FIMAR-675527 format. One record per residue (C-alpha): residue number from 1; residue in three letters; x, y, z. Coordinates in steps of 0.5 Angstrom, whole numbers, padded with zeros to 4 digits. Each point is the difference from the previous one (the first is absolute). Layout:
BEGIN
 drendren koldren     x     y     z
      NUM     ALA     X     Y     Z
...
END
This chain:
BEGIN
 drendren koldren     x     y     z
        1     MET  0035  0017  0024
        2     ILE -0006 -0004 -0004
        3     VAL -0003  0004 -0006
        4     VAL -0007 -0002 -0002
        5     THR -0002  0003 -0007
        6     GLY -0008  0001 -0001
        7     ALA  0000  0001  0008
        8     ALA -0006  0004  0000
        9     GLY -0004 -0005 -0005
       10     PHE -0004 -0007  0002
       11     ILE  0006 -0005  0001
       12     GLY  0005  0005  0001
       13     SER -0003  0003  0006
       14     CYS -0002 -0007  0003
       15     LEU  0007 -0002 -0001
       16     VAL  0002  0006  0004
       17     SER -0004 -0001  0006
       18     ARG  0002 -0008  0000
       19     LEU  0007  0003  0000
       20     ASN -0001  0004  0006
       21     GLN -0004 -0006  0004
       22     ALA  0007 -0003 -0001
       23     GLY  0004  0005  0003
       24     PHE  0002  0004 -0006
       25     ASP -0001  0007  0001
       26     ASP  0006  0003 -0005
       27     ILE -0004  0000 -0006
       28     ILE  0000  0005 -0006
       29     VAL -0007  0000 -0004
       30     VAL  0000  0002 -0007
       31     ASP -0006  0002 -0004
       32     ASP -0004  0005 -0004
       33     PHE -0002  0004  0007
       34     SER -0005  0005 -0004
       35     LYS -0005 -0005  0000
       36     LYS -0003  0002  0007
       37     GLU -0005 -0006  0000
       38     LYS  0005 -0005  0001
       39     ASP  0003  0004  0006
       40     HIS -0004 -0004  0005
       41     ASN  0004 -0006 -0002
       42     LEU  0006  0002  0004
       43     GLU -0003  0003  0006
       44     ASN  0002 -0002  0007
       45     LYS  0006 -0004 -0004
       46     THR  0007  0002  0002
       47     LEU  0005  0002 -0005
       48     GLN  0006  0004 -0001
       49     ALA -0001  0004 -0006
       50     LYS -0005  0001 -0006
       51     ILE  0003  0000 -0007
       52     GLY -0004  0002 -0006
       53     ARG  0000 -0005 -0006
       54     ASN  0004  0005 -0005
       55     ASP  0005  0002  0005
       56     PHE  0002 -0007  0003
       57     ILE  0005 -0002 -0006
       58     ALA  0004  0006  0002
       59     TRP -0001 -0001  0007
       60     LEU  0003 -0008  0000
       61     ALA  0006  0002 -0004
       62     ASP  0002  0005  0005
       63     PHE -0002 -0004  0007
       64     TYR  0001 -0008 -0003
       65     GLN  0005 -0001  0006
       66     GLU -0006  0000  0005
       67     VAL -0005 -0004 -0004
       68     ASP  0000 -0008  0003
       69     PHE -0006 -0002 -0005
       70     ILE -0005  0003 -0005
       71     PHE -0007 -0003 -0001
       72     HIS -0002  0003 -0007
       73     ILE -0007 -0001  0001
       74     GLY -0002  0007 -0004
       75     ALA -0003 -0001 -0007
       76     ARG -0006  0003 -0004
       77     THR -0005 -0006  0000
       78     ASP -0006  0002 -0004
       79     THR -0002 -0005 -0004
       80     THR -0004  0004 -0004
       81     GLU  0005  0005 -0002
       82     PHE  0003 -0001 -0007
       83     ASP  0005  0006 -0001
       84     LYS  0006 -0005  0000
       85     ALA  0005  0006  0001
       86     ILE -0003  0001  0007
       87     PHE  0002 -0007  0001
       88     ASP  0006  0000 -0003
       89     GLU  0002  0006  0005
       90     LEU -0003 -0002  0006
       91     ASN  0001 -0008  0000
       92     VAL  0006 -0001 -0005
       93     ASN  0005  0006  0000
       94     TYR -0001  0002  0007
       95     SER  0001 -0007  0003
       96     LYS  0006 -0001 -0005
       97     SER  0003  0006  0004
       98     ILE -0001 -0003  0007
       99     TRP  0003 -0006 -0003
      100     ASN  0006  0003 -0002
      101     LEU  0001  0003  0006
      102     CYS -0001 -0006  0004
      103     VAL  0005 -0004 -0004
      104     LYS  0005  0006  0000
      105     HIS  0000  0001  0008
      106     GLN -0002 -0007  0001
      107     ILE -0007  0001  0004
      108     PRO -0004 -0006  0000
      109     MET -0007  0001 -0003
      110     VAL -0007 -0003 -0001
      111     TYR -0005  0003 -0005
      112     ALA -0007 -0001 -0002
      113     SER -0001 -0004 -0007
      114     SER -0007 -0002 -0001
      115     ALA -0005 -0006 -0002
      116     ALA -0002  0004 -0006
      117     THR  0006 -0002 -0003
      118     TYR -0003 -0007 -0001
      119     GLY -0005  0003 -0005
      120     LEU -0006 -0006 -0001
      121     GLY  0005 -0005  0003
      122     GLU  0001 -0004 -0006
      123     PHE  0007 -0001  0002
      124     GLY -0002 -0002  0007
      125     TYR  0001  0004  0007
      126     ASP  0007 -0003  0002
      127     ASP  0005  0005  0002
      128     ASP  0005 -0003 -0005
      129     GLU  0005  0005 -0002
      130     SER  0001 -0004 -0007
      131     LYS -0007  0002 -0002
      132     ILE  0000  0007  0002
      133     PRO  0002  0002 -0008
      134     SER -0006 -0004 -0002
      135     LEU -0005  0003  0004
      136     LYS -0006  0004 -0003
      137     PRO -0003  0006  0004
      138     LEU -0007  0002 -0001
      139     ASN  0001  0008  0001
      140     PRO  0006  0005  0000
      141     TYR  0000 -0001  0008
      142     GLY  0002 -0007 -0001
      143     ASP  0005  0001 -0006
      144     SER  0003  0005  0005
      145     LYS  0001 -0005  0005
      146     ASN  0002 -0005 -0005
      147     ASP  0005  0005 -0003
      148     PHE  0004  0001  0006
      149     ASP  0000 -0007  0002
      150     ASN  0003 -0002 -0007
      151     TRP  0005  0006  0001
      152     LEU  0002 -0002  0006
      153     LEU  0002 -0007 -0001
      154     LYS  0004  0002 -0006
      155     GLN  0005  0004  0005
      156     THR  0007 -0003  0001
      157     GLU  0000  0004  0007
      158     PHE -0004 -0001  0006
      159     PRO -0001  0003  0007
      160     PRO  0002 -0005  0006
      161     PHE -0007 -0002  0000
      162     TRP -0006  0001 -0004
      163     ALA -0007 -0002 -0001
      164     GLY -0006  0002 -0005
      165     LEU -0007 -0002  0003
      166     LYS -0006 -0002 -0005
      167     PHE -0006  0003  0004
      168     PHE -0006 -0004 -0001
      169     ASN -0007  0003  0002
      170     VAL  0002  0004  0006
      171     TYR -0005  0002  0005
      172     GLY -0001  0003  0007
      173     PRO  0001  0007  0004
      174     ASN  0002  0006 -0002
      175     GLU -0003  0000 -0007
      176     TYR -0005  0005  0001
      177     HIS  0003  0005 -0005
      178     LYS  0001 -0005 -0006
      179     GLY -0007  0002 -0003
      180     ARG -0002 -0005 -0006
      181     MET  0007 -0004  0001
      182     ALA -0002 -0002  0007
      183     SER -0001 -0007  0002
      184     VAL -0007 -0003 -0002
      185     ILE -0001 -0001  0008
      186     PHE  0001  0007  0001
      187     HIS -0006  0001 -0005
      188     ALA -0004 -0005  0002
      189     PHE  0000  0002  0007
      190     HIS -0002  0007 -0002
      191     GLN -0006 -0002 -0005
      192     ILE -0002 -0005  0006
      193     LYS  0000  0006  0005
      194     GLU -0004  0005 -0005
      195     LYS -0004 -0004 -0004
      196     GLY -0001 -0007  0004
      197     GLU  0003 -0004 -0006
      198     MET  0006 -0002 -0004
      199     LYS  0001  0001 -0008
      200     LEU  0005 -0005 -0003
      201     PHE  0002  0000 -0007
      202     ARG -0003 -0005 -0005
      203     SER  0004 -0005 -0003
      204     HIS  0001  0001 -0007
      205     HIS  0004 -0007 -0001
      206     PRO -0004 -0007 -0001
      207     ASN  0005 -0003  0005
      208     TYR -0002  0004  0006
      209     THR -0007  0001  0003
      210     ASP -0002  0007  0002
      211     GLY  0004  0002  0007
      212     GLY  0004 -0007 -0002
      213     GLN  0006  0004 -0002
      214     LEU  0006 -0002  0004
      215     ARG  0006  0004  0003
      216     ASP  0005  0000  0005
      217     PHE -0002  0005  0005
      218     VAL  0006  0001  0005
      219     TYR -0001  0004  0007
      220     VAL  0005  0006  0000
      221     LYS  0002 -0002  0007
      222     ASP  0003 -0007 -0003
      223     VAL  0004  0005 -0005
      224     VAL  0003  0004  0005
      225     GLU  0002 -0006  0004
      226     VAL  0004 -0003 -0006
      227     CYS  0003  0006 -0001
      228     LEU  0003  0000  0007
      229     PHE  0002 -0007 -0001
      230     LEU  0004  0002 -0007
      231     MET  0003  0006  0004
      232     ASN  0002 -0004  0006
      233     ASP  0002 -0007 -0003
      234     ARG  0002  0002 -0007
      235     PRO -0001 -0007 -0004
      236     LYS  0002 -0001 -0007
      237     SER -0001  0006 -0004
      238     GLY -0005  0000 -0005
      239     ILE -0007  0001 -0003
      240     TYR -0005 -0003  0005
      241     ASN -0008  0000 -0001
      242     LEU -0004  0003  0006
      243     GLY -0007 -0003  0001
      244     SER -0003 -0004  0005
      245     GLY  0001 -0006 -0005
      246     LYS -0008 -0002  0000
      247     ALA -0005  0003 -0006
      248     ARG -0006  0002  0003
      249     THR -0007  0002 -0004
      250     PHE -0003  0007  0001
      251     LEU -0006 -0003  0002
      252     ASP  0004 -0003  0006
      253     LEU  0003  0007  0001
      254     ALA -0007  0003  0000
      255     LYS -0003 -0005  0005
      256     ASN  0005  0001  0005
      257     THR -0001  0008  0000
      258     PHE -0007 -0001  0001
      259     LEU  0001 -0005  0006
      260     SER  0006  0004  0003
      261     LEU -0006  0006  0000
      262     GLY -0005 -0004  0003
      263     ALA -0004  0002 -0006
      264     GLU -0005 -0004 -0004
      265     GLU  0003 -0002 -0007
      266     HIS -0003  0003 -0006
      267     ILE  0005 -0001 -0006
      268     SER -0001  0002 -0008
      269     PHE  0004  0001 -0006
      270     ILE  0001  0005 -0005
      271     ASP  0004  0000 -0006
      272     THR  0008  0001  0000
      273     PRO  0002  0007 -0002
      274     ILE  0001  0000 -0008
      275     ASP  0007  0003  0002
      276     ILE  0003 -0006  0004
      277     ARG -0004 -0005 -0003
      278     ASP  0005 -0003 -0005
      279     LYS  0005  0001  0005
      280     TYR -0003 -0004  0006
      281     GLN  0003 -0005  0003
      282     TYR -0005 -0006  0002
      283     PHE  0005 -0004  0004
      284     THR  0007  0001  0004
      285     GLU  0003 -0004  0005
      286     ALA  0007  0001  0003
      287     ASN  0005 -0006  0000
      288     MET  0003  0002  0007
      289     GLN  0005 -0006  0000
      290     LYS  0006  0004 -0002
      291     MET -0002  0005  0006
      292     LEU -0001 -0006  0005
      293     ASP  0007 -0004 -0003
      294     ALA  0003  0007  0002
      295     GLY -0002 -0001  0007
      296     TYR -0006  0004  0001
      297     GLN -0004 -0003  0006
      298     GLY -0005  0005  0002
      299     GLY -0006 -0003 -0004
      300     PHE -0006  0004 -0003
      301     HIS -0007  0002  0002
      302     SER -0005 -0003 -0003
      303     LEU -0005  0004 -0004
      304     GLU -0005 -0001  0006
      305     GLU  0005  0002  0005
      306     GLY  0002  0006 -0004
      307     VAL -0006  0003 -0002
      308     LYS -0003 -0001  0008
      309     ASP  0006  0004  0002
      310     TYR  0000  0005 -0005
      311     VAL -0008  0002  0000
      312     GLN -0001 -0001  0008
      313     ASN  0007  0003  0003
      314     TYR  0001  0006 -0006
      315     LEU -0006  0001 -0005
      316     MET -0005  0000  0006
      317     GLN  0004  0005  0004
      318     GLU  0003  0004 -0005
      319     LYS  0007 -0002  0003
      320     TYR  0007  0000 -0004
      321     TYR  0005 -0005  0001
END
């Protein structure tokens, strides 16, 4: 039996779909199922049971013998939320409870960390665990992910296999419910369809042109392939970056969205919102060597390939993965 937390969300539901494709039907999905806008993400997927997020710890304590692997993908991911208590509860303490049960009952586990832990990148984007205590995230979300990483690395007992994944800018199907926190590609698609144009954030940094801000955009289909690799191959336990390994500009992203839609380019710039301006990352790029050295050979979609697949096969058809 495989458990996926955050299973009704973006990455979690794509992982459930990929597990089904690989022949795994004995899946326990965990989430806050009160948010009905996420229900579509789990339609047409084969599951064993749904467990509410608040009931899962007690369930796991009772049924641990049936669990072969846990993907702990669920988290509060809103980078504009500044209530530390929310993140402490959902991202730190909840994760500690799952971890402790995985240690006690020797259940292998993969969990979601985040590239938000890298802050402005002053220490680089290398998944070197010795650097984690020095990292300076830019918001409470990043702090919560880094807090758990740091706590975990101080432990003396571990599951038989574990991996933390520092997700970079993930995009792709099943993010219809995410609102403001959906990927830039999702917002670009809807702006272009509705208004025939795309507005990008203006640069407020002298070293970057408008639209020249660089991010590591990684397609969700690549993310779930890595998850399956870790479950099946179980390389050395540790914290790993998970990006494409190649930074691209927001201008590249916008241009490829127009191209995928077959629409004429109309791109303009607006000021970055004040509430995120001083916390804005102008450059991220995952060093993926550790994952490659671990044996992952699945490759990654280029931005051109990923945007085309996402726009033409999902957004334009309002389909789910």
